[in-house]
N, C-alpha and C positions, 0 to 999 in steps of 0.2 A: 367274756366274763359272765358267769351265771348269776342269777339273783342271790343264790346262797353265798357265793364268793363275795358279792357286793356287800351283803350284810355282815359277813365275817370280817371283811376289811374295815368296815366302819367300826365294828366292835373292837378290833385290834387298836385302832386309833384312839378311841375313847378310853379304853382300859390302859393304854400306855400313858395317856395324860393323867389319868387317875393315879396310877402307881408312881409317876414322876412327882406329882404334888405330894403324895404320901411319903416318898423318899426325902423330899426337901423338908417336910415337917419333922420327920424323925431325925434327920441329920442336924437341922437347926436346933431342935430341942436338945439333942445330945451335946452339941458344941456349946450351947448357952449354959448348960449345967456344968460342964467341965471347965470352961474358960471364964465362967461368971460374967457373961455378956448379956445383960438383961434385955437389951434391944433385940437381940437375936431370938429371944424367947417369943417376942411379939410376932416374928416371922412364922415361927412354928404355930403360934396361936391362931393367926389369920389363915393358915393353910387349911384349918378345919372347915370353915365355911366354903372355901374354894373347892374342897372335895365334894361337898354337896352341890355346888353349882355345876361342876363337871358332870355329875350324875344326872342332875336336872336337865341340863342342856342335851345330854345324850338321849334321855327318855322323851323329852318334849319335842326337840327340834332335830335330833341326829339321825333318825331312821325313818325314811319314807320309801315306800315301794317305788322302784324306778319305772314301773309300768303304769300304776294308777295313782301314785302319790299318797297312798293310804298310810296312816300313822302306825308305824311298827315299833315304837319306842319300848313299851312294856314287854311286848313279845320278844323282841331282840335282846334286850338287856337282861331280862329275868328268866330266860329259858336257855337251857344248854349249859355249856361250861363258861369259864371266864373269858375265853377268847373266841368262842364260836356259838352260833345259834344251835338249837336242838336239831339233831339229825332226823327226828321223827316229823318235823314240820315239812310238809310236802307242797302245800299250796298257800298262796296269799289269801288271807281271810276276806279281803276286800274285793279283789278282782278275779281270784281263782287261778292266776297264772302259776304254773309249776315252778318251784324254786330252782330246779336244775336246768331250766331253759335259759338261753342267752338274754342278756339285758338289751333292750332295744337301744339303738344309737339315738342321739338327740334329734336327728333329722327324720327319723322314722315316726310318722304319725298315721293313724288310721283315719284318713279323710275319705269322705264319701263324695263321689262325683255326681 
């Protein structure tokens, strides 16, 4: 898996969570209005802060470069399309690794002897 695929997979996961919560909010709001279940409106109401929490977690904690652990949150979430990072990004701004190179496995470390 390349670095680009790693970031795209992470973005898929976070956007799927975001759209799932959005769907729950819309569905709960629709049912609460049609069936007059006031308690279900609270579910829709509390989904709004959950949407912000999902985006916050994605930006602050969700994206780290697998090579240098650099914080990629804003770069990954707000560049490119909804499900992928921008194709023009070629290097990690923190360590300079090319995004189309393979992600190092957890056992690979650059140790000096």
